[in-house]
N, C-alpha and C positions, 0 to 999 in steps of 0.2 A: 505494500498498498504505501501509494505518496503523500507526505505532510501537506502542509497546507501553505507554502511561499508566498502561492500565488492569491491568494485569498488575503494575505496580509500586503501584499502590493496591491490589491484592489480597495483592499479599504483605506491605505493613504489619498490612493490614487481619489475616491471618493472623496474624503473628509477633503482634498485640496481642490474638485471640481466645485465642491460648495462653499467655498472660498473661507475655509478654516482650516486650523489646526486638528489631528487627530488626538484626543488622548488617552496615553495608555495607562494605568493602572497596574501596580506592581504591588503583589501580594505573597507571602509566604507560604509553600505547603505545611502542609501540619499544625498551622498555627489558629487558632486556638486549640483546635485539633482539626483531622484533617477534613471530618465532614463539618466541621466548621468553615475551614477555610476554602472548600468547592461551595461553601454558600454566602461564603462573601466575597467570591470571585464572580457569581453571579448575580450579587447585590449590585457590583458599581458597574455592572454591562447594564442592569434594568435602568441604572440612574444616569446611563449615558456614556461610560467609557466603551470607547470604541478597540481597543486590545486589550489585554491583559497578560502581565509579567508574571508565571509564578516563581517564584524564589523555592532553589534548592539548600535546604536551612544545611550551614557549614559553620564548623566549630570554629573557624579562623576566617571570618567575612572580613577582607582587609578594605571593602570598598564601604563597607555599612558600617554606621553609625551606632549608636548606643538603642536607639527605639528599634532596629531592624535586631541587633545581637541579641535584643531580649528575646523578643517573639523567635528569631532563631535558634535560643537556646529550651526554651517553652519547647518548642516541636521536638527536637533533639531526644528532648526528658520524656518528652511523651512517644519515642520509639519509631519518629515518623522514617522512612526508606524511600530509595527511590520509587520503588512501585506506588508507594502512594501519592509522589510529586507526579508519576504518569498518570494516575487514577483522576486525580487532581484536573490535569489537564483534559483525557477524554471525557470525563461528566460535567467537564465546564463549556467546553467547545460544542457536546453534544444536546446540551441545555440551551447554548445560546446562537451558535451558529459564529462566533465571533473568533479572531484569529486567536491562539493563545501561543504564547511562546516562554520557553523557560530559561532562567537565569539562573547561573551556578558560574561558581568556580571550576577549574580544569582540573582539581585530584581526585572528586567523585568521579567523573565522566572514567577516566584516564583507569581509575581501579573499576567502576562498571565491567568496561569496553569499549570502544567508537564505535563498532559497525551492532553492539547489543545494544547501545543507548539511541543510535540516529531512528534503526529500524524500528522498537520497541517506540520511541516517541513519534515516530512518520504513523505508526499505525495508532496509535493515540491521538491522530488528527493535528499534533502539533504543527505547529507555524517554524519553528526553528529556534534557535538557542543566541544569546546577549553572554557574551563570554568573556568578561571583563580581564581576567589576568593570563590568558589564552597569548603570547606571543606570534605577530604574524608571521613571520619567519619560523616561527615551530608548530604554524598549524596546517599546514601540507592533509595529512592522517586525518585532519575532521574534516576540512571542506573538502574532501572527495570521498566519504561518507553521508555526509551531509545533501552534499549535490545532489549521490545517486539516489537520496529519501526523498528529495523534493522541501529541504527543511535550509532556510533561513539562517545565515554565519553574521551573526551582530557584532561589532569590534566596538570598542569606545574609546573614543579620544580627548583630550583634553587641553585645555589652556595652554600648556606648557609642550601641545603637543610641535612640532616645527613643520614649516610646508609640505617638505621633500618626505616628512614620516608619512602625514595625512596622505597624501598618494598613496603610499604606501600602502594604508593601513586600509583605506575605502577602495582600491580597485582590488584588493581581497575580498570584502564585504560583499554582502546580499542582503537584501529584506529593506533595513535603513540601516543608518547611521548614527548611535548616541552618544551625543556628544552633551559629557560630564560641564554644568556650568560652570564650575571651579575645583580649585585643590584642593582636596579632603575629601570626608567620608559623607553617605547620604544623612540626611535631617530636613527638618523644617528649620529657615532661617527671615526674618525678615527682610532681606531682599535678594533677587536670584543672581546680579550685578551685572557689569556691562563687556564683562569676559566673554558670557556667552554669547553676544551678538556677534563680537569678533569670530569666536570661534566657527558659529553658523557659516561666515559670510568667508571664511577661508577654507571649510571643508567643503562647502560649496562647491567652491574653483574647482575642483579635483573629482565632483563627480557629480553622476545624474539621481544617486539613491537621493531618499527621503531622510531630512536629519533631525533628528529630536531629539529636544533637551529634556537632560532629568538632572538630580538634587539643587533640595533646596524651595524646588516650588510646594505648594502649601494651601493656597487659597486660589478665588476665584480671578482676583486684581491681578495676581502673579504668573499666573495663566493666561489672559488677556494680554500681559507684556509680551512673554516667551512667543504666544499665538503668533503675536505680528512678525514676530522675523522666523520662527523654527515652523517646520512641518508636522513636529509632532512635540505634545507636554509631558511628560513624562512624570507621575506622582506617585509618593509610597511612603515613605515615613509617615506622611499627615493620615492614608489609611491607617495603617498600622498602628498607630498613637489612640486612633479613635477607638480600633477594636481593645486595642488594651488597657483601656481607661473606662469601656463600657458595664455595666454593670451586671447584664447577663447577652445571652447573644442574641435576643431578641433584639436590644438597644444597640447593640454593636453593628447589627446588618441595618436596620435605620438608619442611621449614621454616616456610616459607608456609602448607601444608596443616595442620601442624599448629598453628602459632598459630593457624591459623581456630578449629582444633577448642576450642582451651582459652579465645578470645574468645567463640565459641559459647556454652560452658560458661557463661561470665560473665553471660552478658544474659540468661539462663534465671532471672528474678529468685528464684522459688523456689531 
């Protein structure tokens, strides 16, 4: 079975045709439970998210701040496995028809097996993977299997990336480019910063791929700002914090759905 890279591309193209940015939501698998994460993913799509990234919880998440680290720790202590991540992808996609990606560090895939992981992710209806710590020069094996199975390979670029390096990264990637708005880890912030706009401009000079901005976006005002210059707006920690702070699962689901609705309004540039 082929993965859903074409659905991902079509979803981003549809948002562009509507003169808006796509809303991309991030949620970790297994948090607060495996079933709870599936329901949360469905809720953000019902609220207005176009695409969902399902995080594969990791014991040393170098890109993630305290909020996502806390959620990952809860998921890992709950015994979450790669099979649960794939189930989350499958059930969310089947219920919503939306493109679902996995965001993961490289070590779990390397241990699981690249061929096995890509085949099973495609079979689950996944659209691809975001791989924040996989160097492009070491990615040939991954890209070979991802392409064979119809999966996007999304690399992360940062404000520190030089133009020549950007060109190398974007030439190897597919689906979209994940532009980290600032140097640092995930988390909600007061402002997104001017570095993001410059990074999007420099990245677009190297590729036709859509450029989606993440790290720091947490409300509709920031989403609108980023939607003014990016093809997609990625929000993670703000959703996870609502689930962490919720008194019960029903309240958490209602709050993430409501935030998705506010952000979906924000990314509509008009």
